[in-house]
All heavy atoms as an XYZ file, in Angstrom:
730
protein
N      67.062    -78.951   -141.989
C      66.690    -78.834   -140.623
C      65.459    -77.941   -140.534
O      65.023    -77.519   -139.520
C      67.844    -78.154   -139.896
C      67.955    -78.548   -138.380
S      67.574    -80.239   -137.940
C      68.854    -81.158   -138.839
N      64.816    -77.664   -141.661
C      63.612    -76.869   -141.738
C      62.509    -77.523   -140.869
O      61.687    -76.824   -140.300
C      63.157    -76.705   -143.151
N      62.478    -78.834   -140.791
C      61.394    -79.471   -140.026
C      61.531    -79.113   -138.521
O      60.492    -78.913   -137.870
C      61.472    -80.977   -140.198
C      60.996    -81.423   -141.588
O      60.358    -80.648   -142.281
O      61.315    -82.564   -141.957
N      62.748    -79.106   -137.997
C      62.852    -78.690   -136.606
C      62.429    -77.217   -136.440
O      61.768    -76.913   -135.454
C      64.308    -78.816   -136.140
C      64.848    -80.156   -135.603
C      66.249    -80.141   -135.172
C      63.967    -80.628   -134.458
N      62.762    -76.425   -137.388
C      62.359    -75.014   -137.286
C      60.827    -74.887   -137.366
O      60.220    -74.110   -136.637
C      63.014    -74.210   -138.444
C      64.452    -73.942   -138.217
N      65.070    -72.826   -138.677
C      65.440    -74.684   -137.566
C      66.405    -72.913   -138.400
N      66.616    -73.978   -137.697
N      60.230    -75.640   -138.237
C      58.734    -75.644   -138.342
C      58.103    -76.126   -137.028
O      57.118    -75.547   -136.544
C      58.272    -76.469   -139.502
C      58.464    -75.881   -140.850
C      58.097    -76.786   -141.980
C      56.598    -77.110   -142.049
N      56.302    -77.966   -143.214
N      58.678    -77.153   -136.457
C      58.132    -77.704   -135.224
C      58.288    -76.683   -134.078
O      57.342    -76.514   -133.270
C      58.828    -79.053   -134.835
N      59.393    -76.040   -134.045
C      59.645    -75.055   -132.975
C      58.642    -73.931   -133.090
O      58.038    -73.487   -132.132
C      61.097    -74.577   -132.996
C      62.027    -75.673   -132.523
C      61.270    -73.321   -132.084
C      63.500    -75.386   -132.846
N      58.444    -73.431   -134.301
C      57.491    -72.338   -134.536
C      56.068    -72.734   -134.217
O      55.276    -72.000   -133.634
C      57.578    -71.844   -135.948
C      58.848    -71.054   -136.205
C      58.768    -70.281   -137.561
N      60.015    -69.773   -137.943
C      60.577    -68.665   -137.391
N      59.947    -68.001   -136.432
N      61.767    -68.277   -137.830
N      55.746    -74.032   -134.490
C      54.355    -74.502   -134.232
C      54.128    -74.590   -132.717
O      53.033    -74.374   -132.256
C      54.143    -75.819   -134.878
N      55.158    -74.985   -131.986
C      54.999    -75.203   -130.523
C      55.219    -73.948   -129.741
O      54.609    -73.704   -128.759
C      55.892    -76.377   -130.067
C      55.432    -77.652   -130.691
C      55.989    -76.470   -128.561
C      56.360    -78.836   -130.718
N      56.205    -73.136   -130.162
C      56.559    -71.918   -129.447
C      56.185    -70.741   -130.334
O      57.056    -70.229   -131.073
C      58.055    -71.936   -129.125
C      58.507    -73.062   -128.317
N      58.278    -73.121   -126.980
C      59.200    -74.263   -128.617
C      58.791    -74.271   -126.449
N      59.280    -74.930   -127.453
N      54.979    -70.384   -130.353
C      54.437    -69.307   -131.232
C      55.045    -67.928   -130.975
O      54.892    -67.072   -131.783
C      52.921    -69.272   -131.259
C      52.303    -69.050   -129.882
O      53.071    -68.769   -128.974
N      51.024    -69.062   -129.857
N      55.821    -67.824   -129.885
C      56.483    -66.532   -129.604
C      57.925    -66.504   -130.149
O      58.581    -65.489   -130.021
C      56.474    -66.218   -128.148
C      57.193    -67.312   -127.295
O      57.285    -68.454   -127.719
N      57.683    -66.929   -126.139
N      58.336    -67.570   -130.854
C      59.676    -67.613   -131.482
C      59.631    -66.768   -132.720
O      58.909    -67.097   -133.652
C      60.048    -69.086   -131.777
N      60.416    -65.762   -132.695
C      60.534    -64.875   -133.879
C      61.707    -65.204   -134.667
O      61.647    -65.226   -135.954
C      60.602    -63.376   -133.396
C      60.841    -62.460   -134.542
C      59.298    -63.014   -132.630
N      62.828    -65.510   -134.038
C      64.096    -65.887   -134.783
C      64.551    -67.228   -134.290
O      64.525    -67.480   -133.076
C      65.132    -64.830   -134.464
O      64.688    -63.527   -134.839
C      66.431    -65.140   -135.257
N      64.883    -68.049   -135.248
C      65.487    -69.326   -134.888
C      66.738    -69.500   -135.647
O      66.731    -69.393   -136.906
C      64.511    -70.489   -135.208
C      63.202    -70.343   -134.458
C      65.119    -71.826   -134.868
C      62.138    -71.338   -134.829
N      67.892    -69.721   -134.985
C      69.162    -69.862   -135.609
C      69.759    -71.166   -135.238
O      69.509    -71.654   -134.192
C      70.146    -68.704   -135.148
C      69.681    -67.346   -135.539
O      69.301    -67.112   -136.647
N      69.712    -66.412   -134.607
N      70.466    -71.728   -136.173
C      71.125    -73.090   -135.866
C      70.541    -74.132   -136.844
O      69.427    -74.033   -137.289
N      71.377    -75.189   -137.000
C      70.974    -76.279   -137.908
C      70.771    -77.593   -137.237
O      70.188    -78.530   -137.813
C      72.048    -76.453   -138.962
C      72.112    -75.248   -139.922
O      71.138    -74.569   -140.076
O      73.235    -75.008   -140.487
N      71.230    -77.736   -136.020
C      71.096    -79.004   -135.298
C      70.497    -78.721   -133.923
O      70.453    -77.577   -133.437
C      72.424    -79.725   -135.029
O      73.253    -78.846   -134.195
C      73.154    -79.924   -136.351
N      69.972    -79.768   -133.392
C      69.287    -79.638   -132.033
C      70.234    -78.985   -131.072
O      69.838    -78.176   -130.211
C      68.856    -81.006   -131.575
C      68.133    -81.009   -130.254
C      67.770    -82.371   -129.798
C      67.247    -82.468   -128.393
N      66.933    -83.797   -127.966
N      71.451    -79.345   -131.087
C      72.484    -78.825   -130.197
C      72.799    -77.342   -130.382
O      73.202    -76.629   -129.481
C      73.756    -79.668   -130.229
C      73.578    -81.104   -129.752
C      72.874    -82.016   -130.794
O      72.914    -81.689   -131.996
O      72.290    -82.987   -130.373
N      72.603    -76.850   -131.623
C      73.019    -75.522   -131.903
C      71.812    -74.485   -132.089
O      72.058    -73.314   -132.207
C      73.853    -75.475   -133.200
O      73.045    -75.778   -134.303
N      70.599    -74.997   -132.061
C      69.477    -74.102   -132.300
C      69.219    -73.198   -131.122
O      69.215    -73.636   -129.985
C      68.176    -74.950   -132.656
C      68.349    -75.547   -134.016
C      66.934    -74.093   -132.570
C      67.177    -76.410   -134.466
N      69.028    -71.934   -131.414
C      68.700    -70.918   -130.413
C      67.429    -70.213   -130.959
O      67.347    -69.778   -132.119
C      69.809    -69.915   -130.240
C      69.356    -68.774   -129.276
C      71.089    -70.635   -129.744
N      66.414    -70.101   -130.105
C      65.178    -69.453   -130.450
C      65.074    -68.155   -129.689
O      65.327    -68.179   -128.436
C      63.984    -70.352   -130.259
N      64.670    -67.103   -130.350
C      64.519    -65.822   -129.681
C      63.057    -65.329   -129.860
O      62.460    -65.477   -130.862
C      65.504    -64.800   -130.236
C      66.965    -65.200   -130.289
C      67.807    -64.220   -131.063
C      67.493    -65.399   -128.877
N      62.580    -64.573   -128.756
C      61.305    -63.874   -128.917
C      61.507    -62.540   -129.533
O      62.599    -62.199   -129.940
C      60.589    -63.859   -127.545
C      61.290    -63.035   -126.509
O      62.163    -62.213   -126.912
O      60.933    -63.169   -125.313
N      60.416    -61.796   -129.592
C      60.467    -60.474   -130.293
C      61.344    -59.488   -129.582
O      61.779    -58.499   -130.170
C      59.057    -59.916   -130.467
O      58.467    -59.684   -129.191
N      61.659    -59.695   -128.319
C      62.530    -58.785   -127.514
C      63.985    -59.245   -127.585
O      64.865    -58.636   -126.993
C      62.095    -58.724   -126.079
O      60.751    -58.210   -125.998
N      64.242    -60.404   -128.221
C      65.654    -60.903   -128.337
C      66.010    -61.799   -127.194
O      67.191    -62.132   -127.059
N      65.008    -62.162   -126.355
C      65.276    -63.081   -125.248
C      65.263    -64.551   -125.721
O      64.415    -64.930   -126.576
C      64.246    -62.882   -124.137
C      64.232    -61.431   -123.623
O      65.265    -60.931   -123.357
N      63.047    -60.881   -123.457
N      66.143    -65.326   -125.159
C      66.197    -66.734   -125.423
C      64.859    -67.448   -125.021
O      64.346    -67.086   -123.922
C      67.351    -67.439   -124.740
C      68.642    -67.231   -125.426
O      68.728    -66.871   -126.585
N      69.706    -67.325   -124.678
N      64.422    -68.347   -125.852
C      63.231    -69.159   -125.483
C      63.753    -70.545   -125.110
O      64.565    -71.124   -125.869
C      62.230    -69.273   -126.684
C      61.735    -67.832   -126.997
C      61.166    -70.225   -126.412
C      60.981    -67.796   -128.281
N      63.267    -71.075   -124.026
C      63.580    -72.432   -123.668
C      62.738    -73.363   -124.522
O      61.489    -73.340   -124.422
C      63.328    -72.694   -122.140
O      64.113    -71.764   -121.380
C      63.703    -74.091   -121.788
N      63.384    -74.189   -125.346
C      62.683    -75.034   -126.239
C      62.280    -76.330   -125.556
O      63.090    -76.994   -124.926
C      63.574    -75.333   -127.489
C      63.888    -73.989   -128.178
C      62.876    -76.320   -128.411
C      64.941    -74.148   -129.331
N      61.025    -76.684   -125.778
C      60.534    -77.937   -125.183
C      60.796    -79.029   -126.199
O      60.024    -79.293   -127.088
C      59.035    -77.837   -124.935
C      58.450    -79.050   -124.256
O      58.896    -80.175   -124.528
N      57.404    -78.873   -123.486
N      61.989    -79.686   -126.089
C      62.409    -80.649   -127.075
C      61.511    -81.830   -127.128
O      61.405    -82.478   -128.185
C      63.853    -81.012   -126.884
C      64.759    -79.896   -127.319
C      65.507    -79.085   -126.478
C      65.016    -79.417   -128.629
N      66.177    -78.099   -127.229
C      65.840    -78.325   -128.579
C      64.501    -79.764   -129.875
C      66.280    -77.629   -129.664
C      64.958    -79.116   -131.053
C      65.830    -78.012   -130.913
N      60.896    -82.274   -126.035
C      60.036    -83.428   -126.046
C      58.835    -83.122   -126.954
O      58.491    -83.986   -127.822
C      59.491    -83.722   -124.645
O      60.658    -83.905   -123.783
C      58.576    -84.903   -124.605
N      58.248    -81.955   -126.909
C      57.120    -81.647   -127.796
C      57.604    -81.446   -129.213
O      56.869    -81.824   -130.182
C      56.385    -80.336   -127.259
C      55.643    -80.606   -126.024
O      55.449    -81.726   -125.637
N      55.198    -79.557   -125.392
N      58.725    -80.824   -129.386
C      59.290    -80.633   -130.766
C      59.486    -81.895   -131.420
O      59.129    -82.096   -132.599
C      60.533    -79.749   -130.706
C      61.244    -79.720   -132.077
C      60.220    -78.321   -130.268
N      60.169    -82.857   -130.769
C      60.411    -84.157   -131.366
C      59.179    -85.011   -131.608
O      59.180    -85.851   -132.502
C      61.414    -84.924   -130.507
C      62.828    -84.234   -130.527
C      63.787    -84.747   -129.502
O      63.354    -85.580   -128.637
O      64.945    -84.458   -129.579
N      58.119    -84.731   -130.833
C      56.886    -85.505   -131.023
C      55.959    -84.885   -132.046
O      55.021    -85.494   -132.519
C      56.174    -85.617   -129.662
N      56.263    -83.635   -132.444
C      55.420    -82.897   -133.372
C      55.362    -83.559   -134.749
O      56.395    -84.003   -135.247
C      55.908    -81.494   -133.492
C      55.089    -80.557   -134.456
C      53.971    -79.959   -134.108
C      55.447    -80.199   -135.727
N      53.547    -79.182   -135.120
C      54.429    -79.314   -136.207
C      56.469    -80.447   -136.583
C      54.401    -78.745   -137.485
C      56.486    -79.891   -137.881
C      55.436    -79.072   -138.294
N      54.186    -83.606   -135.325
C      54.067    -84.029   -136.695
C      53.430    -82.930   -137.512
O      52.516    -82.223   -137.039
C      53.175    -85.276   -136.867
O      51.902    -85.054   -136.232
C      53.825    -86.512   -136.135
N      53.910    -82.714   -138.748
C      53.489    -81.648   -139.564
C      52.038    -81.966   -140.056
O      51.853    -82.990   -140.734
C      54.447    -81.543   -140.768
C      54.117    -80.293   -141.594
O      52.999    -79.757   -141.578
O      55.029    -79.890   -142.353
N      51.102    -81.161   -139.796
C      49.708    -81.436   -140.173
C      49.537    -81.378   -141.706
O      48.531    -81.857   -142.202
C      48.919    -80.309   -139.520
C      49.855    -79.234   -139.229
C      51.158    -79.881   -139.007
N      50.474    -80.832   -142.407
C      50.381    -80.776   -143.915
C      51.270    -81.844   -144.576
O      51.446    -81.779   -145.770
C      50.869    -79.376   -144.375
C      49.916    -78.346   -143.827
O      48.649    -78.505   -143.791
N      50.487    -77.238   -143.405
N      51.797    -82.793   -143.810
C      52.649    -83.756   -144.379
C      52.007    -84.592   -145.539
O      52.660    -84.870   -146.538
C      53.063    -84.828   -143.336
C      54.091    -85.846   -143.754
C      55.458    -85.254   -144.030
O      55.794    -84.227   -143.459
O      56.195    -85.843   -144.847
N      50.708    -84.754   -145.448
C      49.971    -85.543   -146.487
C      50.099    -84.772   -147.803
O      50.180    -85.339   -148.862
C      48.533    -85.826   -146.121
C      47.668    -84.593   -146.214
C      46.914    -84.321   -147.352
C      47.547    -83.679   -145.192
C      46.065    -83.248   -147.451
C      46.772    -82.518   -145.250
C      46.008    -82.307   -146.380
O      45.229    -81.235   -146.455
N      50.111    -83.428   -147.762
C      50.177    -82.672   -148.959
C      51.490    -82.808   -149.671
O      51.578    -82.981   -150.918
C      49.985    -81.149   -148.647
C      48.595    -80.794   -148.163
C      48.466    -79.336   -147.750
O      49.504    -78.655   -147.589
N      47.300    -78.936   -147.444
N      52.563    -82.862   -148.886
C      53.915    -83.077   -149.530
C      53.997    -84.433   -150.108
O      54.602    -84.612   -151.201
C      55.045    -82.883   -148.443
C      54.852    -81.639   -147.571
C      54.982    -81.735   -146.218
C      54.570    -80.400   -148.151
C      54.843    -80.652   -145.397
C      54.381    -79.266   -147.364
C      54.532    -79.388   -145.980
O      54.370    -78.355   -145.193
N      53.496    -85.427   -149.424
C      53.560    -86.823   -149.930
C      52.687    -86.966   -151.223
O      53.104    -87.573   -152.192
C      53.118    -87.797   -148.898
C      54.062    -87.924   -147.767
C      53.594    -88.886   -146.700
C      54.647    -89.055   -145.593
N      54.153    -89.933   -144.493
N      51.540    -86.332   -151.263
C      50.726    -86.328   -152.443
C      51.414    -85.689   -153.631
O      51.462    -86.246   -154.720
C      49.353    -85.626   -152.228
C      48.367    -86.395   -151.435
C      47.089    -85.609   -151.287
N      46.099    -86.282   -150.493
C      44.860    -85.783   -150.317
N      44.567    -84.550   -150.773
N      44.017    -86.459   -149.562
N      51.898    -84.516   -153.388
C      52.582    -83.752   -154.443
C      53.750    -84.570   -155.105
O      53.974    -84.532   -156.262
C      53.078    -82.440   -153.929
N      54.479    -85.293   -154.200
C      55.559    -86.175   -154.701
C      55.136    -87.299   -155.586
O      55.845    -87.797   -156.400
C      56.448    -86.584   -153.529
N      53.919    -87.791   -155.343
C      53.445    -88.965   -156.038
C      52.485    -88.726   -157.196
O      52.247    -89.564   -157.978
C      52.785    -89.930   -155.011
C      53.757    -90.619   -154.131
C      53.209    -91.817   -153.396
O      52.351    -92.546   -153.968
O      53.643    -92.028   -152.253
N      51.909    -87.465   -157.242
C      51.052    -87.252   -158.368
C      51.832    -87.295   -159.682
O      53.013    -86.924   -159.720
C      50.423    -85.810   -158.289
C      49.318    -85.713   -157.311
C      49.215    -84.483   -156.532
C      48.317    -86.632   -157.164
C      48.148    -84.285   -155.668
C      47.284    -86.463   -156.290
C      47.180    -85.330   -155.532
O      46.131    -85.187   -154.687
N      51.232    -87.841   -160.689
C      51.919    -87.810   -162.052
C      52.132    -86.377   -162.485
O      51.410    -85.443   -162.022
C      50.908    -88.534   -162.939
C      49.963    -89.240   -162.036
C      49.940    -88.460   -160.794
N      53.069    -86.184   -163.303
C      53.306    -84.810   -163.935
C      52.009    -84.351   -164.634
O      51.200    -85.196   -164.991
C      54.475    -84.803   -164.869
O      54.126    -85.519   -166.029
N      51.902    -83.071   -164.854
C      50.755    -82.536   -165.570
C      50.712    -83.136   -166.968
O      49.594    -83.496   -167.400
C      50.847    -80.968   -165.634
C      50.762    -80.377   -164.263
C      49.779    -80.417   -166.563
C      49.471    -80.618   -163.573
N      51.831    -83.293   -167.649
C      51.812    -83.964   -168.964
C      51.233    -85.341   -168.874
O      50.397    -85.708   -169.708
C      53.285    -83.903   -169.549
C      53.371    -84.794   -170.762
C      53.765    -82.501   -169.808
N      51.677    -86.087   -167.889
C      51.198    -87.474   -167.714
C      49.669    -87.475   -167.321
O      48.919    -88.341   -167.792
C      51.975    -88.254   -166.735
C      53.374    -88.606   -167.153
O      53.547    -88.581   -168.415
O      54.230    -88.835   -166.364
N      49.272    -86.487   -166.581
C      47.822    -86.408   -166.235
C      46.979    -86.108   -167.454
O      45.948    -86.693   -167.649
C      47.594    -85.408   -165.121
C      48.120    -85.804   -163.771
C      47.759    -84.849   -162.663
O      46.636    -84.388   -162.571
N      48.749    -84.452   -161.879
N      47.441    -85.200   -168.275
C      46.753    -84.881   -169.511
C      46.678    -86.064   -170.460
O      45.645    -86.322   -171.076
C      47.385    -83.666   -170.180
C      47.149    -82.357   -169.469
C      48.020    -81.221   -170.121
C      45.697    -81.913   -169.412
N      47.771    -86.763   -170.555
C      47.784    -87.999   -171.337
C      46.815    -89.033   -170.818
O      46.091    -89.722   -171.577
C      49.189    -88.582   -171.406
C      49.431    -89.598   -172.453
O      49.053    -89.279   -173.608
O      49.894    -90.718   -172.126
N      46.765    -89.172   -169.500
C      45.763    -90.082   -168.865
C      44.348    -89.662   -169.208
O      43.542    -90.503   -169.526
C      45.999    -90.020   -167.316
C      45.299    -91.139   -166.559
O      44.752    -92.074   -167.173
O      45.209    -91.020   -165.328
N      44.053    -88.388   -169.174
C      42.703    -87.916   -169.499
C      42.407    -88.224   -170.998
O      41.329    -88.727   -171.357
C      42.593    -86.360   -169.240
C      42.588    -86.170   -167.718
C      41.275    -85.866   -169.840
C      42.729    -84.672   -167.383
N      43.413    -87.976   -171.841
C      43.186    -88.235   -173.308
C      42.877    -89.688   -173.576
O      42.033    -90.054   -174.279
C      44.457    -87.835   -174.070
C      44.263    -88.041   -175.573
C      43.600    -87.213   -176.348
C      44.954    -89.193   -176.091
C      43.499    -87.443   -177.749
C      44.873    -89.437   -177.488
C      44.069    -88.545   -178.239
O      44.012    -88.795   -179.635
N      43.678    -90.581   -172.941
C      43.558    -92.057   -173.202
C      42.455    -92.712   -172.395
O      41.829    -93.667   -172.841
C      44.859    -92.738   -172.982
C      45.951    -92.376   -173.940
N      45.905    -92.842   -175.241
C      47.030    -91.603   -173.909
C      46.891    -92.373   -175.942
N      47.662    -91.552   -175.085
N      42.247    -92.235   -171.146
C      41.311    -92.982   -170.240
C      40.114    -92.162   -169.800
O      39.301    -92.634   -169.026
C      42.137    -93.459   -168.961
C      43.257    -94.261   -169.366
O      43.117    -95.267   -170.157
N      44.449    -93.989   -168.835
N      40.005    -90.925   -170.254
C      38.939    -90.090   -169.894
C      39.088    -89.496   -168.466
O      39.983    -89.900   -167.765
N      38.145    -88.631   -168.136
C      38.186    -88.052   -166.786
C      37.994    -89.056   -165.681
O      38.674    -89.024   -164.684
C      37.022    -86.957   -166.700
C      37.311    -85.797   -167.626
C      36.916    -86.442   -165.261
C      38.516    -84.951   -167.325
N      37.182    -90.081   -165.957
C      36.979    -91.124   -164.905
C      38.282    -91.871   -164.607
O      38.582    -92.202   -163.499
C      35.876    -92.054   -165.248
C      34.501    -91.307   -165.159
O      34.380    -90.337   -164.436
O      33.500    -91.808   -165.773
N      39.020    -92.206   -165.714
C      40.311    -92.862   -165.531
C      41.291    -91.989   -164.780
O      42.029    -92.476   -163.892
N      41.366    -90.688   -165.156
C      42.197    -89.784   -164.423
C      41.830    -89.686   -162.949
O      42.738    -89.680   -162.071
C      42.118    -88.413   -165.112
C      42.819    -87.325   -164.369
C      44.151    -87.038   -164.313
C      42.175    -86.305   -163.548
N      44.382    -85.967   -163.506
C      43.180    -85.483   -163.076
C      40.896    -86.036   -163.218
C      42.898    -84.408   -162.196
C      40.531    -84.955   -162.365
C      41.643    -84.222   -161.867
N      40.517    -89.592   -162.717
C      40.063    -89.508   -161.277
C      40.524    -90.735   -160.482
O      40.879    -90.573   -159.320
C      38.570    -89.310   -161.259
C      38.070    -87.958   -161.616
C      36.532    -87.855   -161.441
C      35.986    -86.534   -161.755
N      34.509    -86.467   -161.654
N      40.530    -91.882   -161.108
C      40.938    -93.096   -160.460
C      42.400    -93.036   -160.097
O      42.789    -93.383   -158.972
C      40.695    -94.359   -161.361
O      39.252    -94.375   -161.640
C      41.084    -95.600   -160.684
N      43.204    -92.527   -160.955
C      44.613    -92.335   -160.716
C      44.903    -91.431   -159.573
O      45.669    -91.693   -158.674
C      45.358    -91.811   -161.981
O      45.100    -92.712   -163.072
C      46.843    -91.638   -161.755
N      44.205    -90.238   -159.553
C      44.378    -89.227   -158.558
C      43.879    -89.755   -157.203
O      44.443    -89.546   -156.188
C      43.719    -87.932   -158.936
C      44.392    -87.329   -160.194
C      43.745    -86.869   -157.851
C      45.891    -87.102   -160.113
N      42.685    -90.368   -157.238
C      42.080    -90.904   -155.975
C      42.958    -91.954   -155.302
O      43.078    -91.980   -154.063
C      40.744    -91.472   -156.286
C      40.002    -91.921   -155.045
C      38.552    -92.374   -155.367
C      37.745    -92.810   -154.159
N      38.381    -93.147   -152.916
N      43.699    -92.666   -156.077
C      44.657    -93.690   -155.478
C      45.690    -92.965   -154.641
O      45.994    -93.433   -153.474
C      45.257    -94.521   -156.551
N      46.211    -91.901   -155.110
C      47.226    -91.144   -154.379
C      46.557    -90.459   -153.151
O      47.092    -90.464   -152.064
C      47.913    -90.055   -155.250
C      48.846    -89.176   -154.424
C      48.622    -90.758   -156.378
N      45.380    -89.886   -153.328
C      44.677    -89.202   -152.209
C      44.360    -90.236   -151.112
O      44.517    -89.900   -149.933
C      43.402    -88.516   -152.724
C      43.639    -87.248   -153.497
C      42.392    -86.644   -153.928
C      42.578    -85.374   -154.670
N      42.588    -84.162   -153.806
N      43.931    -91.438   -151.541
C      43.585    -92.484   -150.542
C      44.826    -92.907   -149.805
O      44.798    -93.182   -148.575
C      42.873    -93.658   -151.203
C      41.480    -93.280   -151.640
O      40.935    -92.268   -151.288
O      40.892    -94.103   -152.491
N      45.951    -93.048   -150.495
C      47.253    -93.497   -149.892
C      47.673    -92.508   -148.884
O      48.240    -92.926   -147.818
C      48.294    -93.735   -150.981
C      49.582    -94.237   -150.488
C      50.508    -94.501   -151.609
C      51.878    -95.026   -151.130
N      52.821    -95.139   -152.235
N      47.531    -91.189   -149.145
C      47.961    -90.156   -148.270
C      46.734    -89.280   -147.851
O      46.604    -88.162   -148.339
C      49.052    -89.338   -148.957
C      50.201    -90.107   -149.368
N      51.058    -90.707   -148.518
C      50.670    -90.437   -150.607
C      52.032    -91.357   -149.149
N      51.770    -91.196   -150.452
N      45.888    -89.844   -147.054
C      44.662    -89.142   -146.729
C      44.918    -87.980   -145.693
O      45.964    -87.964   -145.007
C      43.642    -90.075   -146.144
O      44.173    -90.719   -144.984
N      43.985    -87.089   -145.661
C      44.059    -85.944   -144.748
C      43.909    -86.517   -143.325
O      43.190    -87.484   -143.090
C      42.954    -84.956   -144.995
C      43.097    -84.196   -146.258
C      41.961    -83.189   -146.401
C      42.052    -82.440   -147.686
N      40.936    -81.436   -147.850
N      44.632    -85.938   -142.391
C      44.504    -86.396   -140.977
C      43.137    -86.094   -140.390
O      42.470    -85.298   -140.845
C      45.618    -85.614   -140.240
C      46.154    -84.564   -141.132
C      45.582    -84.885   -142.528
């Protein structure tokens, strides 16, 4: 449920504490301990601006495989491998 927590923090920058694991149980509090009314429409529509980074990291070859790629195909071959992942998951 970390994504909901990240979305709430991104939209409600005054949220200091967020408790709960589901939409129905989440409570957000400000620095004074007051409940924050969560705008669920905005939270559900929010997209993580760093999502491309997570997707890239999951698809990059391991360091061992990258070094092997450099050894067998040179830097240009390695760059081609990495560029394919970067192009597939481009920055927004």
